[in-house]
C-alpha positions in Angstrom: -23.9 2.3 -20.3 -24.9 0.5 -17.2 -27.2 2.4 -14.8 -26.1 2.9 -11.2 -27.8 0.6 -8.8 -29.1 1.6 -5.3 -30.4 -0.5 -2.4 -33.3 1.0 -0.4 -33.8 -0.5 3.0 -37.1 0.6 4.8 -40.1 -1.2 6.2 -42.6 1.6 5.3 -44.0 1.0 1.8 -44.8 4.7 1.2 -41.2 5.7 2.0 -39.8 3.0 -0.2 -42.1 4.0 -3.1 -41.1 7.7 -2.7 -37.4 6.9 -2.8 -37.8 4.5 -5.7 -39.6 7.0 -7.8 -37.1 9.7 -7.0 -34.1 7.6 -7.9 -35.6 6.1 -11.0 -36.3 9.6 -12.3 -32.5 10.3 -11.7 -31.7 7.3 -13.9 -30.9 5.0 -11.1 -32.1 1.4 -10.8 -33.2 0.2 -7.4 -33.6 -2.9 -5.2 -35.8 -2.6 -2.1 -35.5 -4.5 1.2 -37.8 -4.4 4.3 -35.4 -5.9 6.8 -31.7 -6.1 7.7 -31.7 -9.8 6.7 -33.0 -9.0 3.2 -30.5 -6.2 2.8 -27.6 -8.7 3.6 -28.9 -11.1 0.9 -29.2 -8.3 -1.7 -25.7 -7.1 -0.8 -24.3 -10.5 -1.4 -26.0 -10.8 -4.8 -25.5 -7.4 -6.3 -22.9 -4.6 -6.6 -24.5 -1.4 -5.3 -23.4 2.1 -5.9 -25.4 3.5 -3.0 -27.4 2.3 0.0 -30.3 4.2 1.6 -31.4 2.8 4.9 -33.9 3.7 7.6 -32.9 3.7 11.3 -35.6 1.4 12.7 -36.1 -1.9 11.0 -38.1 -5.0 12.1 -35.0 -7.2 12.8 -32.4 -4.6 13.7 -31.4 -1.0 13.1 -29.7 1.1 10.4 -26.6 1.7 12.6 -25.9 -2.1 12.6 -26.4 -2.2 8.8 -24.0 0.7 8.3 -21.4 -1.1 10.4 -21.9 -4.3 8.4 -21.5 -2.5 5.1 -18.4 -0.7 6.4 -16.8 -4.0 7.3 -17.8 -6.0 4.2 -18.3 -3.3 1.5 -16.2 -0.4 2.7 -16.3 1.7 -0.5 -20.1 1.6 -0.8 -21.6 4.9 0.5 -24.5 4.5 2.9 -27.0 7.3 3.7 -29.1 7.1 6.8 -32.8 8.2 7.0 -33.5 9.5 10.5 -36.5 10.9 12.4 -36.9 14.7 12.2 -34.7 16.4 14.7 -32.9 13.3 15.8 -29.5 14.8 15.9 -28.0 12.2 18.2 -29.0 9.4 15.8 -27.5 11.3 12.8 -24.2 11.7 14.7 -24.1 8.1 15.6 -24.7 7.1 12.0 -21.9 9.3 10.8 -19.6 7.9 13.4 -20.5 4.4 12.4 -19.4 5.3 8.8 -22.5 6.6 7.1 -21.8 8.8 4.1 -24.5 11.3 5.0 -28.0 11.4 6.5 -31.4 12.9 5.7 -34.3 13.5 8.0 -38.0 12.6 7.7 -40.1 13.9 6.1 -37.7 13.5 3.2 -36.8 16.7 1.4 -36.4 15.6 -2.2 -34.0 18.3 -3.1 -31.7 17.3 -0.3 -32.1 13.7 -1.2 -31.1 14.3 -4.8 -28.0 16.2 -3.6 -27.0 13.4 -1.3 -27.5 10.8 -4.0 -25.5 12.8 -6.6 -22.6 13.1 -4.2 -22.7 9.5 -3.3 -22.7 8.4 -6.9 -19.7 10.6 -7.7 -17.8 9.0 -4.8 -19.0 5.5 -5.8 -17.8 6.0 -9.4 -14.4 7.2 -8.2 -14.1 4.1 -6.0 -15.3 1.6 -8.5 -18.6 0.6 -6.9 -19.2 -2.1 -4.3 -15.8 -2.7 -2.7 -13.9 -2.4 -5.9 -11.6 0.7 -5.6 -10.2 2.2 -8.8 -7.3 3.4 -6.7 -4.9 1.6 -4.4 -6.1 2.3 -0.9 -2.5 1.8 0.3 -1.4 4.7 -1.9 -3.6 7.8 -1.1 -2.9 11.1 -2.8 0.3 12.4 -1.2 -0.9 15.9 -0.4 0.5 15.5 3.1 4.3 15.2 2.7 6.3 13.0 5.0 7.5 9.4 5.5 7.2 9.1 9.2 4.7 6.4 10.6 2.5 9.2 12.1 2.1 10.9 8.7 1.5 7.6 6.9 -1.3 6.9 9.4 -2.7 10.4 8.9 -2.7 10.0 5.1 -4.6 6.7 5.5 -7.2 8.3 7.8 -7.7 11.1 5.4 -8.3 8.7 2.5 -10.9 6.9 4.6 -12.7 10.1 5.9 -12.8 11.5 2.4 -15.5 8.9 1.5 -17.8 10.3 4.2 -19.7 13.5 4.5 -19.4 13.6 8.3 -18.2 16.9 9.8 -14.6 16.6 10.9 -12.8 18.5 13.6 -9.0 18.8 12.9 -6.9 19.3 15.9 -3.3 20.3 16.0 -0.7 22.9 16.9 -0.3 26.1 14.9 1.7 25.5 11.7 1.2 21.7 11.8 -0.8 21.6 8.5 -4.5 21.5 9.6 -5.7 23.4 6.4 -3.6 21.0 4.2 -5.4 18.1 5.9 -8.7 19.7 5.2 -7.8 20.3 1.5 -6.6 16.7 1.3 -10.0 15.4 2.6 -11.8 17.6 0.0 -9.5 16.6 -2.9 -10.0 12.9 -2.3 -13.8 13.0 -1.8 -16.9 13.2 -3.9 -16.8 17.1 -3.7 -13.3 17.4 -5.3 -14.7 19.1 -8.4 -16.6 21.7 -6.4 -15.3 24.6 -4.3 -13.1 24.4 -1.3 -13.7 27.6 0.8 -11.4 28.3 3.7 -12.2 31.0 6.2 -10.3 32.2 9.3 -13.1 32.7 11.9 -10.9 35.0 14.0 -10.2 37.4 11.1 -13.8 38.5 10.5 -15.2 41.4 12.5 -18.1 40.2 14.7 -20.5 42.7 13.2 -19.9 41.4 9.7 -20.0 37.7 10.5 -23.6 36.9 9.6 -23.3 38.7 6.3 -20.0 37.0 5.5 -21.3 33.5 6.3 -24.8 33.8 4.9 -24.7 36.7 2.5 -27.2 39.6 2.4 -29.8 41.2 0.2 -29.5 44.7 -1.3 -30.8 47.3 1.1 -30.9 45.0 4.1 -28.7 47.4 6.1 -26.8 50.6 5.6 -24.1 50.1 3.1 -25.7 47.0 1.5 -25.7 48.4 -2.0 -26.1 45.1 -3.8 -26.7 41.4 -3.1 -23.7 39.6 -1.5 -23.0 35.9 -1.8 -22.1 34.3 1.6 -19.4 31.7 2.3 -22.0 28.9 2.6 -23.4 29.7 -0.9 -19.9 30.0 -2.3 -19.1 26.6 -1.0 -22.4 25.0 -2.2 -21.7 21.5 -3.4 -18.2 21.7 -2.0 -16.5 22.1 1.4 -16.4 24.9 3.9 -13.3 24.9 6.1 -13.8 26.9 9.4 -10.2 27.6 10.6 -9.8 28.8 14.2 -13.5 28.0 14.8 -12.9 28.6 18.5 -12.8 32.3 17.8 -16.4 32.5 16.8 -18.5 34.6 19.2 -21.4 32.8 21.0 -24.0 34.8 19.0 -22.6 33.4 15.7 -22.2 29.9 17.1 -26.0 29.7 17.5 -26.6 30.7 13.9 -23.9 28.3 12.6 -25.4 25.4 14.6 -28.8 26.0 12.9 -27.2 26.2 9.5 -25.4 22.9 10.0 -28.4 21.1 11.5 -31.1 22.3 9.1 -28.8 22.3 6.0 -30.2 25.7 5.1 -29.4 29.4 5.5 -31.2 32.7 5.4 -29.2 35.6 4.0 -29.5 38.9 5.9 -32.6 40.6 4.7 -34.1 37.6 3.0 -37.6 36.4 3.7 -37.1 32.7 3.3 -34.4 30.1 4.0 -32.6 28.3 1.2 -31.3 24.8 1.2 -27.5 24.5 1.2 -25.3 21.5 0.4 -22.0 22.0 2.2 -19.5 19.7 4.0 -18.2 21.3 7.2 -14.6 20.8 8.2 -13.2 22.8 11.2 -10.0 23.3 13.0 -8.3 25.2 15.8 -5.1 25.0 17.8 -7.1 25.7 21.0 -8.6 23.0 23.3 -12.3 23.0 22.4 -13.3 20.7 25.2 -11.8 23.1 27.7 -13.6 26.0 26.1 -16.9 24.0 26.3 -16.3 23.5 30.1 -15.6 27.3 30.4 -18.9 27.9 28.6 -17.1 30.0 25.9 -18.0 27.5 23.2 -21.4 25.9 22.8 -21.5 22.2 23.7 -24.2 21.4 21.1 -22.1 23.0 18.3 -19.0 21.2 19.6 -20.8 17.8 19.1 -22.0 18.8 15.7 -18.6 19.7 14.3 -16.7 17.1 16.3 -18.5 14.0 14.8 -15.0 12.7 13.9 -11.8 14.1 15.4 -8.6 14.0 13.5 -5.3 14.8 15.2 -2.4 16.3 13.2 1.0 15.4 14.7 3.4 18.2 15.5 6.8 18.2 13.8 8.4 17.1 17.0 6.4 13.9 16.8 7.9 13.1 13.4 11.5 14.4 13.5 12.5 11.8 10.9 10.6 13.9 8.3 12.7 17.1 9.0 15.5 16.4 6.4 12.9 15.3 3.8 10.8 18.5 4.3 13.8 20.8 4.5 15.0 19.4 1.2 11.6 19.8 -0.3 11.2 23.4 0.8 14.7 24.3 -0.4 14.1 22.7 -3.8 10.9 24.8 -4.2 12.6 28.1 -3.2 15.7 27.6 -5.2 13.6 26.7 -8.3 11.7 30.0 -7.9 15.0 31.9 -7.8 16.5 30.0 -10.7 19.3 28.6 -8.6 20.6 25.1 -9.1 22.4 22.8 -6.7 21.3 24.6 -3.5 22.0 22.4 -0.5 21.9 22.1 3.3 25.0 21.1 5.2 24.9 18.0 7.4 25.6 20.2 10.4 22.6 22.4 9.6 20.4 19.4 9.2 21.5 18.0 12.6 20.7 21.4 14.2 17.3 21.3 12.6 16.6 17.8 14.0 17.5 19.0 17.5 15.3 22.1 17.4 11.8 22.0 19.1 9.9 23.8 16.3 7.1 25.5 18.2 5.8 26.7 14.9 6.0 23.3 13.3 6.1 22.8 9.5 5.3 26.4 8.8 8.2 27.5 10.9 10.5 25.0 9.2 9.5 26.4 5.8 10.1 30.0 7.0 13.5 29.0 8.4 14.6 27.5 5.1 13.4 30.5 3.2 15.3 32.9 5.5 18.4 30.8 5.5 18.4 30.5 1.7 18.5 34.3 1.4 21.4 34.6 3.9 23.6 31.7 2.8 26.8 31.9 0.8 27.6 29.7 -2.2 24.0 28.4 -2.2 24.7 26.1 0.8 22.8 26.6 4.0 25.0 26.3 7.1 24.0 26.2 10.8 24.6 29.9 11.4 22.3 30.7 8.4 19.3 29.0 10.2 19.1 31.6 13.0 17.3 29.2 15.2 15.6 30.7 18.3 17.7 28.6 20.7 20.9 29.7 19.0 19.8 33.3 19.4 19.0 32.8 23.0 22.4 31.3 23.7 24.0 34.2 22.0 22.1 36.7 24.0 22.9 34.9 27.2 26.6 35.0 26.4 26.4 38.7 25.8 24.4 39.2 29.0 21.5 40.7 27.1 17.8 40.7 27.9 15.6 39.2 25.2 12.3 40.2 23.9 10.5 39.4 20.6 11.2 42.9 19.6 15.0 42.6 19.9 15.0 39.1 18.4 13.5 40.5 15.2 16.4 42.9 14.9 18.9 40.0 15.0 17.2 38.0 12.3 16.2 41.0 10.0 18.5 42.9 7.7 20.1 46.1 8.9 17.8 49.1 8.7 18.7 52.0 6.3 18.3 54.2 9.4 21.2 52.4 11.0 23.5 53.7 8.2 23.3 57.3 9.4 22.2 57.3 13.0 21.5 55.2 16.1 19.1 52.4 15.6 15.5 53.4 16.0 13.2 51.4 18.4 11.0 49.0 16.6 7.2 49.4 16.9 5.4 47.3 19.6 3.9 44.1 18.3 0.1 44.1 18.6 -1.1 41.3 20.9 -3.3 39.9 18.1 -0.5 39.8 15.5 1.6 36.7 15.2 5.4 36.9 15.3 5.7 35.9 11.7 3.3 38.6 10.6 5.1 41.2 12.8 8.5 40.3 11.4 7.1 40.4 7.8 5.7 43.9 8.4 9.1 45.1 9.6 10.9 43.5 6.6 8.4 45.2 4.2 9.0 48.6 5.9 12.8 48.2 5.7 12.8 47.1 2.1 10.5 50.0 1.1 12.8 52.5 2.9 15.9 51.1 1.2 14.3 51.3 -2.3 13.1 54.8 -1.8 16.5 56.0 -0.5 18.2 54.5 -3.6 15.5 55.8 -6.0 14.3 52.2 -6.6 17.7 50.9 -7.7 17.5 47.3 -6.6 21.2 46.6 -6.7 21.9 49.6 -4.5 19.0 48.8 -2.2 20.3 45.2 -1.7 23.8 46.6 -0.8 22.2 49.1 1.6 20.3 46.3 3.3 23.4 44.1 3.5 21.9 41.2 1.4 22.6 39.9 -2.1 20.6 41.0 -5.1 19.2 37.5 -5.4 18.0 37.6 -1.8 16.3 41.0 -2.3 14.6 39.7 -5.5 13.3 36.6 -3.6 12.0 38.8 -0.7 10.2 41.1 -3.1 8.5 38.2 -4.7 7.6 36.6 -1.3 6.2 39.9 0.0 4.4 40.5 -3.3 6.3 43.8 -3.7 7.7 42.8 -7.1 
């Protein structure tokens, strides 16, 4: 079996020797160059699985070499060796296309991690410029046929080759986590863990323990050692969703963990190296939050090395029929229903709808419409689109609120069978509309089941829905 081949570019003999010895012990053959010119010559003669380059070279700099390799050997991973604490240089290297970076003095453990990840990526890509996959056909984890989604898929395939932190921007429901999962799945870390965390869902007093873990006895209630999110994602990817919701105190600690590539669990005496790729996302405008001093500028620059914008569903309306059919096929298969369909009138209504909740809202609309439709065909009135409900209320001269809207799209309450409708509970400010409606639906179904002594057929009749619709809702709400 042919050994991997690495190119080391550094004008300091001691550094070259250290890198050569480390890579040889890892079973990797090496070639060494002292200048950019020598590196160009070696690249033309050999097929390299990895390039390690210093920043400052006698006839140029490492950034220029990274750009040259990106242009001429785009599938060859390059790791930049930077001066200690030179964050700006590291960021520029990553933006230029470097796979990763390591600071001087070189930490051999970090070096081995970077080299191992680079070789996995190189092997999957076939080495120096020879991809084993067709770059025009990336993994179709992001569904759609519109030009905007085709471009996004292409960007994801390219960014998957890097270890650069990526900031994913987009509206709620547009698919930011799916983009993050796609980057992970196509990269060198695909076989390791993908850990997603909603930063806004963790109580501030528990954040440090959740992210970095803790030692037994480090605080009241710490009865055993706890593995943090960084450790759980070691070797893989940590996706920070709604990163804008992190309190400033936690932003400082996160920044240090990213810069130093190490963490210290609560109660631990020493730091431990960590190998994690950071992807982050939020639907908020981070730049505005930086201007308002509610988000640290230095952390913003560390997680926003590369920005990736996810288009809203309004920007790719041509995908609506395709996505609607995809969601309907999934739902009908789960319910053992064949030949479910959407009428042309319903599809036209969907294509004229604004979709403030994007793809997630489309999926929820199709789920709801499928449970309400007759003869397994979704018609326009089954969609219960918000603008249709608004028109109906305007016709009736009624005043709308999210609360009354939920009663129009939810099944009749068991309480309505015997008495006047009871007012719905107020929606907490921090709770999304979808979660609010789901909690009401769960409450109504439980009440119907209890009143019929858990007879599902009778409960479905009491709720005014079909038995199939009730069965689907029970499965969706994990009440089955």
